[in-house]
VMD Tcl script that draws the C-alpha trace (Angstrom):
set ca {
  {0.00 0.00 0.00}
  {1.10 3.55 -0.62}
  {2.57 2.58 -3.99}
  {1.55 4.66 -7.00}
  {0.58 2.67 -10.07}
  {-0.92 3.33 -13.48}
  {-4.47 2.03 -13.68}
  {-6.48 0.91 -16.69}
  {-7.51 4.49 -17.47}
  {-3.86 5.61 -17.31}
  {-4.52 7.53 -14.09}
  {-1.80 7.48 -11.45}
  {-3.42 5.73 -8.50}
  {-2.33 5.60 -4.87}
  {-2.78 2.00 -3.78}
  {-4.88 1.69 -0.64}
  {-5.55 -2.07 -0.62}
  {-4.41 -5.33 -2.17}
  {-6.86 -8.24 -2.29}
  {-4.92 -11.44 -2.91}
  {-7.93 -13.66 -2.19}
  {-9.65 -12.45 -5.39}
  {-6.46 -12.88 -7.43}
  {-4.29 -9.82 -7.07}
  {-6.69 -6.89 -7.14}
  {-5.28 -3.45 -6.43}
  {-7.59 -0.72 -5.17}
  {-6.84 2.92 -4.68}
  {-7.55 6.61 -5.25}
  {-6.94 8.43 -8.53}
  {-4.33 11.16 -8.13}
  {-5.91 12.94 -11.12}
  {-9.51 13.41 -9.97}
  {-9.64 11.87 -6.49}
  {-12.04 9.21 -7.80}
  {-12.37 6.02 -5.86}
  {-12.51 3.17 -5.70}
  {-10.22 2.51 -8.62}
  {-9.44 -1.18 -9.00}
  {-7.19 -3.20 -11.29}
  {-6.85 -6.94 -11.64}
  {-3.06 -7.11 -11.72}
  {-2.70 -10.19 -13.96}
  {-5.19 -8.87 -16.55}
  {-4.53 -5.13 -16.42}
  {-0.77 -5.20 -15.97}
  {-0.50 -2.08 -13.80}
  {2.91 -0.46 -13.66}
  {4.53 1.53 -10.86}
  {4.79 5.28 -11.35}
  {7.34 7.45 -9.64}
  {6.01 10.23 -7.42}
  {8.09 12.67 -9.46}
  {6.10 11.79 -12.60}
  {2.61 12.30 -11.16}
  {2.51 16.10 -11.69}
  {3.75 15.76 -15.27}
  {1.05 13.19 -16.00}
  {-1.59 15.36 -14.30}
  {-0.68 18.37 -16.45}
  {-1.37 16.42 -19.67}
  {-3.30 13.23 -18.91}
  {-4.63 12.99 -22.48}
  {-1.13 13.23 -23.97}
  {0.20 10.72 -21.46}
  {-2.65 8.31 -22.21}
  {-2.02 8.61 -25.98}
  {1.70 7.88 -25.50}
  {0.98 4.89 -23.26}
  {-1.62 3.47 -25.67}
  {0.90 3.74 -28.50}
  {3.58 2.06 -26.37}
  {1.21 -0.78 -25.53}
  {0.13 -1.10 -29.16}
  {3.72 -1.29 -30.46}
  {5.24 -3.08 -27.47}
  {7.79 -0.27 -27.09}
  {7.90 0.45 -23.35}
  {11.48 1.73 -23.22}
}
mol new
graphics top color blue
foreach p $ca { graphics top sphere $p radius 0.5 }
foreach p [lrange $ca 0 end-1] q [lrange $ca 1 end] { graphics top cylinder $p $q radius 0.2 }
display resetview
């Protein structure tokens, strides 16, 4: 808990709970709009950790960040 990860909607999310009984389901609060609960099934969604330093950059241009991430996922280029 306390880890920041990228959820399915490309929002940075502060993890508040991990449910290992239901698989590995991460729950948390969006650091973009404060929305909760945000949940991701780790094996299906493939959430990635985000550095605290990157959250403000993502927040300033969420749409641009989401476009870049979708392209990375589409091409497999995550470097």
